[in-house]
N, C-alpha and C positions, 0 to 999 in steps of 0.2 A: 369228281376223282377218288375213285376207287381204291380199299383200305386194301394196301400186302396182306400175305399170308404173314398171321405174329415168328417170328421169330426168338431161340431159346437163346439164353447168354449164359451160358457156364465162368463158374471160377474163371477167374485165372486170365481172361478176355480184356480186359484194360489194358488200354492204350493212349497213353499221353497223346502221339502226334493227333490221334483220330478227336479227340473231345475237349483242345482248346485251338485258339485260333493258331495260326505259324506266328504271329507277332508275338504272344504271348507267351509260347510254349517257352523262354528262355528266355525272359523277361525274367529282371530282380527286383524285387519287390521294394521300393522306396523305403527308407531309415525310419520316414516319420508315420509313414500307412502301418510298419510294420510295428510300429512303437504302440500306435494308437488299437491295433486288432491283440494288445495282450496289455493291456489298464483294466488290473482289475475295476469291480465296480464303484467301491468307496472311493478308489481314487481319481472316476470321475466323476462322483458327485461333489468330492470337497471341492473338485477343480470349478465346477459348475455353481456353484453356486458360493464359490468363492465372487465369479465372474460375473454372476448374477446374485447379490446381496439379497433379494427379496423373495426368493423360493427357496420354501422349506427344505432343507435336506432330507428328514426322515418322512413324508411325500416322495420325492424323490426317489430313496429308499424302496420305496415302498411299489412305486412302479417299474421300474428297473429289474426289480423281482418278481415282476404280476405272471401268472399261470395263465397261459391259455388253455382256455378246451378247444377251441374250435381250428384257428389262424395259427397255425405253428408256426410258420415258413411264410416268410414275405419280402417283398424287396420294395424299397421309396424311391420314387422318383422327386430330386429334390433339385431348387436352382439356386444359384446365392446370387443375393439382389440387395439392395440399398437402397437409402432415399437421399434427394440432395444435401440433409445435415448426416451426413454418416453413418444414418443408421444401418446395420447389416443384421441380415436375416437370413437363413433359411428356409427357405415353403416351399410343400409339398405342395405335387401338382400332384399325383397318385401313389396309391401301394396298393403293388400287384399282387396279387393269388398265385400265380405260377412264374417268378423272377426268373429272367436269364439272369449272364454273370459269369458262369462256373467256369466258362469256357474265354472269359477275358480276365481271369485274375489272375497275379502270379501266386504262384506257390509262397507262403507264408513259411514254411520247413520245407528247405531241398530233400528232408530223406522223408519228406512225404508225397511221396509218387501220387494217390490222388488225389489229394490240395483238398478244396475243399469240399468234392463232391465227395469222398469218404467222410468227410467230416459232418454233413450236414446228416446224411445216414446211420452215423454214431448214437450221434447225442439227439437226432430227430427222431427218424422214422424209425431204425430202432425199437428204443421206447413205444412209438405206437404201433407196430404189426407186431408184440411182442405180450402185450398188455391184457390177460385175462384169456389168453387164445393157446390154445395148444396146436404145436407143427401139422399136426394132424388133419387137420382143418382146412390146407386149401395151402393151395399155390402164392407165389407172391409175382406181382407184375409192375412192371413201368408202363401205364398207358397215355400215348402221345398224338399230337394232331402237329406241330411246329415244332423248331429246334432239335430235331433227329444230332445234333454232335453235343447235344449237352443231356438231350433224355437216354442218350446210348450209353452217355458214360455212368448215371445215374443210376442205368440199370446194369450193370459191369463192377459199380463197385458195391452194390446192395449183393449181387453174385460174392465176391471176394468177402462182404463183414456176414451174413449164413454161408458164406459154403455150403449155396447151393444154386442151381440151376432155375434165372431169374426170364417167369415169360414175356416180351420185347413186344409190344404189341401198338397198332398205330391204329388210331377212328378219328376220320377225319367227318365234319360237319357235311350230312348233307351225303354220304358216301351208300353209294346202292346196294351194298351189304355191309352187316358190319359182324365182325366177330367175336362180340359182347353180350349179355342178354342178363336179365335179369330174372334169379324164382325164388320164393322168397325171403324176397330183401338182402338176397345174395350176388355179388356180383361172377356170374362165371365170364370163362373167355372161351374159345373153340380151339384145339390145341387137340392135331392130328389126327382128325377128324372126330374128337369126341367134346363134349363138353367140363371143365373141369373145374372146379372153388377155388375163388381166389381170397386167401385168406388176408392179404394188405394188400396196397396199389399207392403208388408212385404218381398222381398224376401229373401230368405235361399238358392238360387240354386248354386249349388258350380261345377257341371259336365258339362262343356261345354255348359253353359245357354243362346246361343246367338243360341241353334237351336232347342228353347225350347218359348223364347218369342220375341217378337219384337221388333224392334231399335224405333220405334214411333208409341210407343203407347197415348191412351188419358187416360187409366187410373193410376193415379199415382204411380209409383213405385217405392220403397227403397230397396237400386239401381237401377236406370234403367242399360238395360244391356248395350247402352256407354261405363258404367263406366269401366266394365270388359274389353272391344276391348281394349278401352286405356288405359290399362297396369294395373287397381285390378284386373284381372285374365289373362293377356298377356302379359308377363316377357319381351316380344322382343318390343312391343313399350313403353311398361315405359320406358324401356333404354333409346328411342327416349326424349321419354318426360321427364325427369330426365336431361336429355344435353341438352333438349330446354332450360330449366326452368335456368338451372346454369349460362348458357349465358344472362339470364337477370340478375338475383341477384348477378350478380358476384358486380355489382354496389356500393352492399347494403354491401360486405364484405361475402357472406355468400357462400355457395353450398348445396351440397346433395349429403352426401359422398355414393359411393358404389364401392364395389368393379369393378375391371380394367373388363372393359365387350366390348365383340366384337359380334357384332349382324348380324343377315341374312347370320349366317354361315350354306353352305351343311354338310352332312354327312361325304360326301370327303372329307370333308376342315378342318373339326373336328382333325386330328392328327396332322395337321399341325400348329394348333390353342394352342394344349395344346404342343407341343416341343416348339415353342417362350415363353410360358413362365415359360418354366422351365423344364417341362415338369410333375407339378403340375395344376390342373385347376378345375372346376366343370362346366361341361354339361349340358343341361339345356332343356328341352323340354317347349318353353315358355306359354302353355296354360291349360298347368298342376297344381294339385295345394295339400295342406294336406302331401308336405312331394315326393308327386310320382313326376317322369319326371325329379328325381335331380338326377346324376350321378357324385359323386367325382371320379377324376381320382392322383392318385402318384404313376403307376405303369403300366407297359406297359398289365400287365392281366387284371387290370380293362378300360384299354382304349380297348382293345380286347375283353371283355366282352359286354361295349358300343356300340362297332361298330355289333354286331351282336345280340342285342337289337332290337325286333318288333316294330318297333315305327310310327306312322300313318302321323303325320305330317312332312317337308319334312325343316322345316328349324329349326334351330337353335342358341342359344347364349352361349359363351364360357364366361368365367368369372375367371378369378383371386382368384387360391384358399388360403382361410385364415384357415390358421390350427396351428403348432408349430413351433417356430422361425426356427427351425433346416431344416424343413420341410414344406415353405410354398411360394405361384408362388414370385417374384420377378416383381411388377409392375412401372410405371411411376413416380409413387409417395412411391417409395421406397417397403419394406416387410414388409406388417401387419400382427399380430398374435393372435390367439385368447386368452384375458386377466383371461376367464375361470373363474370358485367357489373359493373359499379360502380351501383351501388342507382341505379334511380330515383327523381323524385320520391316515390314510395312509398311511398320505401325498398324497391321488391322485386329480388330478385336473381335472376337467371336464369343455368340451366346454356345455357354456349355452346361452341364445340367450332370448331376451324380448322381448313382444310382447303388447305393448302399442297400443291402441284405440283410435280414437279420433268421436266425431260428431260436423255434423253444428249448430251452433248459433245466435240468433241474432247479434252477437258477437266477431263469429268468427268461427274456430275450437278449439273445447277447447277438454280436457282428460275425460276418459271416465273411462276405466277401465287397469288393467295391469297385468300379469303373463309372467313368466319365463317355462323354460323346459330346462330340462341340456340330452344329452346323453347318451348311454348307459354303454358305456367304455371310461375311463378317459382316457385323452391325452396323448398317449406315447410321449416320448422324440426323439423315432428312428422308422424308419415307417419299418427295420427289425425284424422279428419275431412279427407284432402288429397285434390286429385284423385290418379287412377291416375296410378302410380310413371311411366311412358313418357308421360306430357304432361307433368312436372319437366323429364326426360331423355334426352327423344328429339329428336334436334336433325334430323336427314332434311328437307328441303322436300316430296320426293318423296313420293305418297300416287297405288297404283293403284286408278283407279278401274274398270278392265274387264281383258279378258285383252289385253296389248300398249298398253294403254292406261291415262295416268299425268295426273295435273297437279302443278302444284308451285305451295306455300306462301310469298309473297314474301316476302309480309309480317315472317318472319322472319328476312331474307335482312341480313345485316350485311357491310356492304362495308368497305373497306382505303381505304375516304378520310377527308375531312376533318372531316365527320359522327359517322360510326359510330365508327370506329375508337377513338376517347377511350372507348366505353364500356365497350372490351375489357377493358381493366383490363391491358395485356401492352404491354413496349416490348419497345425492339432487340432484347434480350441473349433473350426466351423466343422473337420471331424467329430467332434465329441457334440455338437449341435447338432447336425443329421443322422446320426443315431440316434438322440433322445427324442426329435423330432421322427425316427421313422419307429419304434416303438412306439407313443402314443399313440400313432396314427395306425399303427398294428392294434393296441391293445380296443383303438372304440369300435374299430373295426370286432374285434372277436366280441367286444359286449353287445354288439347289435346283431350280429351272430345269434347267441344264447337268448337273446327278446325275441327273435324269428322261431322257436318253438315256444309248443308249449308244458303247461304242467304233466300233463300223457311219455312228451318225450319226440312227439311228435309234430312238422314244421306246420308252423303257422299259416296259411294262404291272404287270410282276412289279416292279421296283421302285416302282411309283405308289400298286399297294396291300398294298403292305409298312408305305406310309405310310398310305394314305387303304383301310382293306378296305371301303368303302360299298358294298353288290353292287346298291344300286339306280344309287349315279353310275359304277361301274364298267361297265356297263351302255348309258351314257348317250353314253358316249365314245367318237367319229370316231376311231380311226388312223390 
């Protein structure tokens, strides 16, 4: 697909109707969500440790005030799960390095018309862009390959915050011609027939971004590409990052909750691990996103379909499946199943997730936006005669309709507003738990990113390949 000509986004061009879904544009935020987003960290620590008395409050304080070096803006997908004995848990499915969410988030303050777009720019992007760099060193840009509704919103918010024109640049994966180039470790953009240097760029590249942007760049990028490889777009390394960080925070009584995960699995090994998990599992292509490359396996037919699927990469991860109690995997931590939405008038319960977005501030990682999505079909008690498992378990709204072309099923979007929030069956303590899990997973990926650079500040391909030895992926990385 051809990249369109870069556009100029001037100050004063922000239009709310262009950057929010229609159902979110005039929604009123639920009071409980508003209360949560305004809670100060000390109250969160006090409440969380009251309910979890084995957690070290000083340890949790230090974690919530952690200053990320690379992973400055993330969005975790979590599911509300429980056991038959009522042991509730917010489980991290993944953390995303270019998360969507602003277009689905009701305004926290009606007087701040640019909402979370401007908040992220002011508290996270501006400090990065202004760090030890003069204004004369280049232009500002937003680079995207998906989600133009939000990408253009960020461009308009940046233009207003800095009071200067912003370059709005599309950079599709495998496009025949690009409007970007790298020279002397700086990123340059084509503008009016000339190449101009970028001093800072807001990145919304989601499709194999490591093929187009370098790992070592003088241009300040939010988020830098290393965050994708360290876990933000790489479920394989993310699983290892979580495991390593769990070892460090065990002393605080904390843990990142994930499904049981087996990594570095070749295609031929997948059936063995699915069988070990009782015949129900989730198989993932580690480097896909937006619901692509995820295969829920609940029967031999779904396993056979996965085995026949043409996939470029050679390594996969296999995770325990969280479904209905009667058909969930049994892992080392027991059998977890979806709490799901409050039953509707027909008695139907749907799988739903929570996307919680956080960003870096001088005081640590703070919540920024939140929304939810539900599956297409209700959760069935029995698999016999039920719809395909993905239609009951998959919550992602994005659907690929062609190369670099996407659509979105907003009928399944659940807002954090007065109407939808009550359907989720969650409360304030669940939001706090989701926030803490998001912070823990973000820090784990940031620490992994730090480990991927050597003492001279250069990306260590040798270290990375020891963690993720997938020849196809390694051949794609633009070092």
